[in-house]
VMD Tcl script that draws the C-alpha trace (Angstrom):
set ca {
  {101.83 99.46 73.88}
  {103.60 102.41 72.35}
  {107.63 103.71 73.01}
  {107.82 107.26 72.61}
  {111.64 108.74 72.75}
  {112.34 111.89 73.81}
  {114.82 114.16 73.59}
  {116.47 116.09 76.13}
  {120.20 117.45 77.42}
  {120.81 115.70 74.53}
  {119.95 112.15 76.03}
  {117.27 110.06 74.29}
  {115.09 108.56 76.30}
  {111.65 105.94 75.23}
  {108.55 106.46 77.36}
  {106.83 103.64 77.44}
  {102.79 104.17 76.93}
  {100.23 100.83 78.13}
  {97.45 100.14 78.90}
  {98.07 97.06 80.45}
  {100.89 95.59 82.62}
  {103.92 94.98 80.35}
  {105.76 93.97 83.45}
  {105.14 90.80 85.61}
  {108.35 89.49 85.71}
  {112.20 89.27 85.95}
  {111.80 87.53 81.53}
  {109.47 89.64 81.49}
  {111.13 93.24 82.68}
  {114.14 91.27 80.33}
  {111.92 91.30 77.40}
  {111.12 94.38 77.24}
  {113.45 95.93 77.89}
  {115.64 94.37 74.93}
  {112.94 95.44 73.04}
  {113.13 98.57 73.89}
  {116.75 99.18 73.18}
  {116.15 96.83 70.02}
  {113.48 99.57 68.74}
  {115.50 103.06 69.85}
  {118.22 102.78 71.13}
  {117.70 103.72 74.72}
  {119.78 103.01 77.17}
  {117.07 105.49 79.67}
  {113.19 104.28 79.67}
  {110.85 105.66 81.98}
  {107.42 103.27 82.60}
  {104.40 103.86 84.26}
  {103.51 102.30 87.58}
  {100.43 101.24 85.81}
  {102.64 98.57 83.40}
  {103.47 97.27 86.39}
  {102.57 94.11 88.08}
  {101.35 95.34 91.89}
  {103.19 92.22 93.46}
  {106.19 94.27 92.51}
  {105.70 96.99 95.62}
  {104.73 93.87 98.13}
  {108.18 94.12 99.08}
  {107.82 90.77 100.42}
  {107.78 88.71 96.61}
  {111.79 89.93 95.92}
  {109.90 90.79 92.45}
  {111.08 94.81 92.66}
  {114.77 94.01 93.15}
  {115.21 91.22 90.90}
  {113.59 92.86 88.21}
  {115.51 96.18 89.49}
  {119.19 94.42 90.16}
  {118.68 93.20 85.88}
  {118.16 96.53 84.69}
  {121.47 97.69 86.59}
  {123.98 95.15 84.91}
  {122.66 96.29 81.73}
  {123.49 99.41 82.19}
  {119.70 100.73 81.93}
  {118.44 103.58 83.91}
  {115.13 103.91 84.55}
  {112.50 106.41 86.19}
  {109.05 104.79 86.81}
  {105.70 107.04 87.26}
  {102.89 107.34 88.81}
  {101.60 108.30 93.38}
  {103.50 105.86 95.47}
  {101.28 107.47 97.92}
  {98.56 105.04 98.33}
  {101.19 102.45 99.23}
  {101.68 102.08 103.44}
  {105.02 99.85 103.88}
  {107.94 102.07 105.96}
  {110.73 99.24 104.26}
  {108.69 100.39 99.95}
  {109.26 103.91 101.04}
  {112.76 103.43 101.84}
  {113.51 101.75 99.17}
  {112.36 104.53 97.09}
  {113.68 107.75 98.62}
  {116.75 104.98 98.63}
  {117.25 104.97 94.93}
  {115.15 108.29 94.54}
  {119.32 109.34 95.91}
  {120.91 106.44 93.92}
  {122.07 107.21 90.06}
  {119.95 104.28 88.45}
  {116.46 103.63 89.34}
  {113.58 106.86 90.28}
  {110.25 106.28 91.18}
  {109.23 110.20 89.99}
  {105.36 111.65 90.34}
  {105.47 112.91 86.41}
  {106.79 111.88 83.33}
  {108.95 116.17 83.10}
  {110.93 114.97 86.78}
  {111.03 112.23 85.61}
  {113.33 112.86 82.19}
  {114.94 115.82 83.63}
  {116.34 113.38 86.27}
  {117.27 110.76 83.87}
  {119.03 113.58 81.63}
  {121.11 114.35 83.90}
  {122.82 111.33 84.97}
}
mol new
graphics top color blue
foreach p $ca { graphics top sphere $p radius 0.5 }
foreach p [lrange $ca 0 end-1] q [lrange $ca 1 end] { graphics top cylinder $p $q radius 0.2 }
display resetview
């Protein structure tokens, strides 16, 4: 795992790059959040979809809700970058739509859009 930081609109954002799955459950998400905050001081984070286990995207597991609630509780804004078009679940599409219209959690197609969204909030 590598953590890069970018600065846009005077806001620092951590970008997590990894070739392996980093978030598999609530505890791994909390540990990763703590590591990023400790190493970078950032409270805005970009993750690539590939760093998150597939169970996260099956809303029936409740994993997404439990993990994302932790980020909201700790005042950390996140963007998950990737192609979400392969998912056919209407509830997941609705969840992504609602998240993207909020102010804390975003599902976006690329890093540039993620940086812009996180730095405008």
